[in-house]
N, C-alpha and C positions, 0 to 999 in steps of 0.2 A: 702260250702265245704272248708276244709283246703287243703293245697298244696298236701299232700299225697293222699287224696281222689280224688283230681282233676286229678293227674297223673294216678292213677290206673284206674279211670273211662275211661280216653281216651285210655289207653293201652288195655282196653277190648272193644274198638271200640264202645263206647257209648259217648253221649255228656254230659260233666260235666257242671258246672255253667259258667265256663270261659275257654277259650283256655289256657292250661298251657304255661308258658313262661320260657325262659332261654336265656343266651347270652354268647358269648365269646369275650374277649377284650384283647388287648395288655397291658402289665404292665404299660406302660406310660399313657394309657387312664384310667386304673383303679386307678392309683395313684392320678390323678386329682379329680376323683369322690370321692375317699376315703377322701381326704383332704377337698373337698367342703362339704361333708356330715358329717365331723367331726367324722369319725369312728375309732375305736381302733381295728385294725386287729391283733395286738399282743395278745389282750385278746380274740378275736373271729375271727379266720381266714375266717369265712364265713359271716362276718358282711355286706360286700358289697352286696353279693347275696341276703341276707335277706332284706336289706334296699331297694333294687331295686324291690323286690317282686317276685324273681325267685321261681319256684316251685320245682326245683331239687337242691340238695346240694351234692357236690362231690369234691374230689381231685384226683390226678392221681399217680399211681405207675408204675414201670417198665421202659421200654426203652424210652418212651416218655419224661421221666423226664430229659433226656439229653438236650433237647431244652432250659431248664431254666438255664443251666450252666453259660451262660454269665451274669447272674444276681446274681451269688453266688461267692463271693470273695474267699471262701475257695477252690474253684476249679481252681483258677487262677494259672497257672504254668509259665507264661511269659507275656510280654507285649501283650495284646490282644490275649491271648491264654489260653483256658480253657480245662480241661479234666474231663469228667464225670466218674461215678463209673464203667462204662463198658470199660474204656480206650479209648473212642472216643474223639477226640480233636476238638474244636470249636473255631471260632473267631466271633467277632461282627462287623457288618457293621453299621455305624452310619449315619443317615439321618437327615433332618431338624427337624422333630418332634419326632423321635424315632430311632429305629434300628431293626436289625434282626440278627439271628445267621446263621452260615454256617459251614458245615463240613470242617475240615482241614485234618484230618487223621483218617483212619479206622484201628483198631488194627489187623485185619486179612487180610489187603490188601496184605500182603506177606503171602501166605499160609503156609510158613515154621513156622509161629508163632502159628499155630493152636494147635499143640500138647502141648504146654506150656501154652496156654490160659485157664483161668478159670473165669467163671462168678462170681460176688460177691454174698455173702449171701443175698438173697432177703429181709429177715426180719431184718437184721442189717441195710442195706442201706435205708430201708423204715420204720424204727422204728417210726420216727416222724409222717409220714403219717398215719400209723396204730393207733397211739395214737389219732390223729385227728378223725379218724373214730370211735374209742371207745367213744370219747366225743360226736360225732354226734349222735350215737345211744342212748346214755344216755340222752342227752339234747333235741334233735330234732327229734328223730325217729318216734314219733307219729304225729308230725305236718307236716314234710316234707318227700318227697320221697328221699331216699338215693341211690345214684348211685356209684358203684365201678368202677373207671376208670383204665383200663389197656390197653390203646391203643398202637399203633406201636407194635402190638402183636407178629407177627411171620414173615411174609414176609418182612415187613419194618425192623424189628429188625435184620433179617439176613443180609440185605444189609447195614444196618448201621455199622455192624461189618466188613463186607467184602468189601464194596464199591458197588455201584449200577451196574456199568459196569461189574465188576468182577463176582458179583453174578448172573446177568442175563446170562452171559457166562457160569457160572458153571451149570446152569440148563440144558444146552444143551451138554456141553463138559466134564463136571465133575459132572455128575448127582448124583452119590453115595455120594459125599461130600456135595452137595447142600441139599440132603435129610437129611443127618445127621445134618447139621447146622439148618435146619428148625425144626427138632425134638428138638434140644437144645433150640432154642428160644421159641418154643411152650411150652415145659415143664416148662421153667422159668416163662412165663406168666400164665400158667395154675396153677402153685403153688401159685402165688399171687392171682389169681382169686378164687381158692378154699377157701383160707383164708377169702377173702372178702364175699363170699357167706355164709361161716360158721358164720361170724359175723352178717349177716342178711341183706345185701343190697337188695333192691327191684329190682335193675337192675344191671347187670354186663355189662361193656362197653369195647368192643374190637374194633380194627380198623387197617386196612392196606390199603394203597392206591394201590390196585391191578389194578387200572385204572387211565388213565390220561384224558385230555380233548378231546382226539380224540378216545379213546377206551382202550382196555386192554393193560397192560404192557407186558404180555406174551400171547402166544397162548391160547385161551380159553380151548382147549383140554388139554394142559399141566396144566393149572390152575385146571381143574377138576380131573386130575390125581394126582397132588402132593400137592396142597393147600387145596382144598375143603375137602378131607377126614380128614385132620388134624383139620379143623374147626369143622367138625362133631364130632370128638373125644372129643374136648374141650367141646362142648355142652353137650354131653353125660355125661362127668365127672362132670360138675358143677350141672347138673340136678339130679345126684345121691344124691347130698347134699340137694338140694331144687328143687323139680320137677316144682315148680311154678315160679322160678326166671325168670325175663324177660332179654333178651339178646339184647343189642344195638350194632350196628356195624357201624363204620365210614369208608367211602370210598369216597374220592373226585373224580371228573371227571365224565365221561360219563359211567353210570352204567346199562343201559338197558340190556346189554348182560349178566349180572351176577345176576340180581335180583332174578330170579327163583332158582338159586343155593343157594343164601342166604336164601331163604324161605325153601328150601329142607333141609338144615342143621339145621334149627331151630331158625334162628334169628327172633326177633320180631319187632325190631326198626331199621330203616335205617336213617343214618345221613351222609351228610346234604341234599342230592338230589340237587346238584349244579344247580342253575336255568338257567345259561347261556348256558349249554350244554346238558340239559335233557328236554324232553317234560313232564313237571311236571304234567299238567292236565291229560295227557294220562296215566301216571304211577299211579297217584292217582285213576283214574277210573279202571285201570286193577288190581291193587294190594292193593287198600286201605282197603279191608276187611281182608287182611293177614298181612300187615305191618303198623306200626305206623311210621310217618315221623317226624323227629326231626331236625328242621332247616328251611332253604330255603330263608331267607331274604338276599338279595344280599349285600355283603361287598365290592366286588371289585370296583364297580362303585357307587352305591347309598349311602351306609353308609360312604364311604371314601370321596366322592366328591359332593354328591347331596345336594339339599336344604332341609329345613325342610319339605316342601310340597312333595318333591320327596320321602323322607323316609316314610312319612305318607301314600302315595299312594302305595309304595312297601309293607308295612306291611298290608295294607287293601287288596291288591291283593293276597298276600300269604295266608291270613286267608280265603278269599273268595274261593280260589282253594282247599286248603288242609284241612281246619278245619271242614267242614260239615260232620256230622256222627261220630265225634271224630277221634281218630287215628292221632292226630297231636300235637306236642309240638313245639310252635313257638320259633325259635332261629335264631341267625345270621347264615349265610351260612358258615362262618368260623370266624376267629378272626377279630375284628374291629381294623385295624392297625392305628397307630398314624398318624394323618394328621391334616391339618388345621381345618377340619370340624368334626373330630372324636368325640370329647366330645359333641358338640352340637347335632350331629346326633344320638349319643347314647341316649341323652335326648329325641330326637324326636322319636326314636324307642320305648321307654317305654311309651311316651305320646300316640303314635298311638296304641300301644298294648292295653292300658287301654281303649282307645276310641272305639276299634273295637272287643275286644275279648269276649264279652258277648254272650252266647247262648240264644235263637236261632240266628244263624248267619244271619245278614241282614245288609250288609255293603255297603253303598253308597259312591261313590267317593266324596272326599273333594273338595269343590270349591276352586280354587287357591286363596290364600290370601297372599298378600305381607307381611302382619303382622307376618306371620309364619316364613318368611325367615330371621331370625335374628341369631346373634351369642350370645351364652350365656357366652362364655369365653372371 
């Protein structure tokens, strides 16, 4: 099977030849691998994904693009201050092996700014990404599954503009305004999503962290009143364009309370099913015939700090639990953050995937071997 066939087979809850694979990694980690593999990403932005053997190819458009602002010098407006196309300001925190970005200012933190605020033209600010998609369909559309990424879709987008505390308060004390802002962010992401579906993506990817590690950010009743119907509307609209398009949804945290809502609105794929706060085996048993799970390999502890053997055992375990019967795309639980072990453990992750991902699934624990616990960098 090629990558596209492998993905489509598992999305139909059948077993392909191998468990499909993907990963997320911080730019600092990717840069080392790109250099080590002697790849030209100027010529091919997807060269690393292809070299690693990933089965999905994609980039992202929309509000999630703001997180990359700290890596784009054209967005720098002062010392350690960056502004994205939505007017959100960011700063970078540097650590020993890399860094991360943090919100500094939300353009609608002062509600008085609302009447004069305008979102940018989605097709102008994402012209480069849409060009990348055109090239993807032309050059790779038959070989790879193409995913259209439009995460931080509506709920997160609204609080990125307003500020989290402000927006959560709005939902209770200024509800008409909150609903209007949700409609604005929904329509912006829907406009981009429709274009991606028209172009021919196999999967459209949305995402909002409506949950944290203890449970929902807002009362589930309020979620079902104001958020869920808007997701249902988005599903209906993109499926008017392509009734067969698959829809992936990202939500970190504890998600057992909302899975049935996700299924009801028409989502097909759940990412990442965070392993340290969810009963992964029980969720697979209960919903594995309705949802494909994309992810689940622990990044917080194992991929950032573990040994080669730790990573191998984690990958083996994830495949053992989630991959039987299809319906699983192996991926990291989230981004592999820059750390002392990050590059070595990324290598370990792909080594283990190749060792264990063949169907039929029959994965035995690796015997601990100190020879595996080495540094490659």
